Structure formats: C-alpha cells, structure tokens
N, C-alpha and C positions, 0 to 999 in steps of 0.2 A: 897164754897166761901173760898179763902185763901188771906192773906195779906202779901205782900213782899215789903220791903222798903217803907211802908206806902201806897202802891197802892193795891186796892182791886180787885181781879180777881175771876170771876165765877168759874174757874177751873184752874188747874196748867199748862195748854198748852199755848204756846206762838209761834207766827209766828217768825221764825228766820229772821235776816236781809238778804237782797239779794234775796228774793224769794217772788214774788207777791207784792213787797213793792215799786213799782215805782209811783204809783198814789193813790190818796185818794180812788178812786172807788175800786181799787183791794184790798187795805187794808180792806175796809168795807166788801168786798165780803168774805174775810177769817174770819172776825169777825162774819158774819151771819152764817157761816159754823161751829161755835162752839168755836173758839179760845178764850182763856181767855184774851189775850192781843195780840197786833201786833207790830212788829218792822219794821221801814221804811228801804228801801235801804239806804246804807251809802251815806251821803250828805257831800260835801266838800266846800272850799271856792271859788273855780272857776269851771266854766264848764269843763267837762273832757269827752273826747270821748271814753276812754277805748281802750283795745287791739283789734287788728284785728281778724277776724274769721279764722279758727274755735276757738271759745271761750269756747265751753262746749261739753263734749263727755260723752256717757253712756258706762262704761266699763263693765256693767253686774253686778259687785260687788260693784259699787259706781259710782259717778260722778266725772270727772275732769274738773275743770273750771279755766279760766284765764280771768275774765271780765275786770279787770284793773280799777275797781272803776268808771265806767261811771255815770255821774250824771249832772244835769243842774245847780248846785251851790245853796247854801242856799237861795238867794233872789227869785229864780225862783221855789223853791220847797215848800216854806212856805204855799202856797195856798193848796197843797195836803194834808198837815197835818190838815189844817182847815177843808177840806172836810172829811177827815177820822174821826176827832173829832165829826163832826156833824152828820155823818151817821153810824159809827162803833158801838157806844155804849159799847166799851170796852176801856181800857187804850191803848194809842198810844204812843210808845216809838220811839224817834228820834235817829236813828243811825248816828253818825257823824265822820268825819275823818279830819285830817290836817297834815301838815308836821312838826309841832312843837307846843308847848303849846299855843303860841299866836294865831295860826290859828284855833286850836280847840276852844279857847275862843271866837274868833270872830264868828265862825259858831253857837256855842251854843247861844251866845247872840243875834244873828241875827234871830234864830228860836224860841226864848222864847215866843214872842208875838202870835205865831201861836198856842200855847197852848198845846204842848206835855206834857205827864204825867211824862216823865223821859228822860234822855239822855243815850245812850249807846255809849261809846267811842270805836271806831274801831282802836285798836293798834295791830292788829292781821291778816289782809289780807296778804297772803303770796306772792302775785304776782304783787304788785304796788310799784315800786321802789321810795324810799323816803317817803312812807307812810305805814301804817298798821304794819306788822311784822318788817319792816326795822327799826322802832323805838320802837316797842313793845318788842323787845329782850333786850333792855336797861332798867333795873330797875330804874335808876335815871330819865330817860326820861318819863317812865310811871308815876312815882310819880309826876313829875313836870306838866305833862299834866293833870292828874286827879285834882291836886290842883288848877290849873288855871281855869278849868271848875267849880269846886266846889266854886271858889271865886265869880263867876259871876251869880250863880243861886242858888236858894233854892230848886229847883227840885232835885229828887234822881238821882244820877249818878251811872250808872253800867259801868264796864270796861270789854270789851271782850278780852280774853287772847288768845295768840297763843300757840299751843303745840309744835311749832318748836323751842324749847329752851331746854337747858340742864336741867333747874330746873324751872318748871312752878310755884312752890310755892314761889320762891324768887320774881317773877314778881307779883304774887298775893298779896304778902306782901307789895310790893311797892304801888300797887294801894290802898290798905287799909291804908297805911301811908299817902297818898295823900288825903284821905277823902272819898274814894269810899264807896257807900252805899251797893253795891253788886258787885260780879264779875260774868262774863259769860264765861263758859268754855265748849267747846273749839271752835276755828275757824278750818278751813280745814288744813289738813296735806300736806305739800308740796310734790308734785309728778310729774311724767312725763310719756308720753306714745309715742312710736315710731312705725310708719307704716313700718312693715318689708319688704313690697314690693317695697316701694320707698326709704327707709332709712331716710325719713324726720320725724322730730317730728310732732305729730298730731296737737297740739295746735299752733295757730298763735303766741303765746307768748313763745313757746317751753315748758315751765313748767307752773304748775298751782297748784291748791289745790284739794285735794281729800276729798270728802264728802260721806255720805251715810252709809250703813250697815258696810262697811269694817273698818270704824274708830270708831265703837262703843266701842270696848275694850280699845282703847287709851283714849277716852273721859271719860269712867268709872273710869280708873286709875287716870286721872288728877283730876276729881271731888273728888274722894276719898282722894287723897293727900291734896288737897286744904281744904276740910272740917276739916281735922285733924289739919290744921295749922292756919286757919283764924277765925276771930270773926264775919265776916259779912256773909250774905247769899250768896249761890252759885246757879246759874241758869245753869243747865246742857244742853248741846246741842252736838250732834254728833251722827249720826246713829240711831236716834230714829224713828221707823216706826210702832211699835206696843204698846199697853198699857203695855206689859210685859217689853219692853225696857225702858218705862218711869218709871215703878215701880223700875226697877234695878237701874236706874240712881238716883232715889230719895233715895233708900237704900244706895247708895254711898255717899250721902250728898247734893244732889240738892233739894232746896226748890220749884222749878218749873222747867219745861223743855221747851226747844225751839225745833220746828220742822221745818226742811228746805227741804232736798232732798226728803223726803217721800210725800211732796205735789204733786210731779210728778205723784203719783198713784191716785190723786183726793183730793180736798180740804176737803172732808168729814173726813179726817184723824183726825182732831182735836176732833170732837164730839166723834168719835170711841175711841180714846185713853182716853179721859176724862171719858166716860162712863165705860170703861174698868177699869180705876183706882178706880172709885167709887164702882163698883161691887166688886173688889179685896178687898178693905178695908172693905166693908160691910161683905163679907163672912169670912174674917179673923178676924173679931172682933175689927178692928181698929177704933178708934173714929173719927180721922181726919188725914190729911196728915202729921201733925207733928209726929205722931206715927212711920211713916215709914222713915221719912227723917233722914239719917245717921244710920239706923238700923244695917247696915253691920258692923259699927264701934263697936256698943254695943255687937254684937254677936261674934266678932273677939276674 
C-alpha cells in the first residue's frame, strides 16, 4: 500500500490516460487485473471526433498515435466515472483537457459530482491543435490552468507534462506554483512515419506521438530532473513494460508509475509489475517503496 497526494493505492502501478479508459467497464477491468489506480481517457468541454485513420501504428520499437483527443464531452462521460467508481474498487483519476484555464475549470467542475479521486490535467497531448502541448509548452499557461482547477476543487490535481519542450523542469515548476499536488511525466514524444512505397505519411494526421519502450530513456531523464527540482511527487510514465522498468523509474524519482502501451501485451501487466516490485524490495532488504524512490540521486 502506498499513498500519493492523499490517495491510497494497493500498489504503485496506474493505468495511463488514453488506454482502456473510455468506459467505466474497461476501467474496472484494468482494476481487476491488479492496477493500483486507473486514469480515464482525456475528457474535454465539447464532443470531439478526433483525427482520421490511420490513427495508430506499431513501429516494432514503440507505437505512434494521433488520436486527436476524441471524447463525448464531460456531460456524457460523467456516468462512466460513476460506473468505474462503483465497480473498480481502486482510485479513479479523471484526465481532462481544455483550450484555456476557463475550459479546464468548467470540465473539472462538471465532473466533480461523478466522484473522481483526483484530476489529471492534460497539457501534453502532442497532436491536437489548440489543446495539450499547444498550451503545455507555455509555463504561464500551465500555472494559470493549474490554479484555475485548484480553485474549484478540493480534490488532488495532477499535471501531465509534455517532453516536447526545451526545459521540462520550468513547466513542472509552473505547475507546482499553480498549486499542483503532483506532476505526471511524460506524455508521448512528437514523431512521424512515412510509407516509402507511396511517399505518404502513415498517420492520417501526418504526425503524432511516440510511446512505448523507445521513449523510456527520455522519460527516465525527465523524471530524474523533475525530482531534483520539485517539492511535489512525480508519477513516472513512458516505456514501462516490466517491473525492472518500474523500479528504474522509481529510482529516478517517481513515487508511482503509469503503464500505457504495454497494456497491448495483456492487462495482466499491472499485477506482474506490482509483484516484481514487491519481490525486488523484499530481496533487496528495502522496507517500502520510499526507500527506492529517488535512490539514484542519493547514489550519484
């Protein structure tokens, strides 16, 4: 059992936003498979159809996707959070997005009654013009958005950061100044693939975000830098597919880890990773996860 931003988790694994998070039933399924908490698909102020297909491809060393934040809008999604809360028996985190601070606040306020345990602010999606990383690259905007959501809720507020910036630490500090209870690092890395036989870009949106094993070293470095600079917890995400990956991320400074692309190999990944972390700590003589969080900083 761990506690992060006042939320108690049976283990440090969390379903990342955007994967198996579109319905209450799918969120509950992941919880039953051993996840310590689950995060919904990102929900916005208006219904959004997303980008045209192909919207996701397997590159072999990671996934490239450009979904475009498809969602039914917060009024039509609140029932799914209620279902997840009733059936999942783990904390349910609502991932939300908007085009500005006011829209973020409206979405958060509209979902509060559904009973999420926390909000995760998506200021990091790399392929939705006017949303996500389009505003998450601006430290002032991140601080304003975070403060606006914190003003309308007593629930913990997590801010998911983009790696597609020159200095992720400055964005993390902006979230902290805005009142964030934690930051989540990282979202996908901006990328593109081209079909050499036709000459066309593969994705319908031309470019998208790279996830999976290929981005783990990027995520580890971002978490390491954020841990050294921030006073709030960091939740690490990016390329975690084994318990060894999770331990590495925690030694960089993550208090918990999110898993996304690796769910492609089966939802049992959460229990496998959680069991591996526990066995590692037991065999290494560690008392609890706090002994390994940030260990690489103390050994450097």
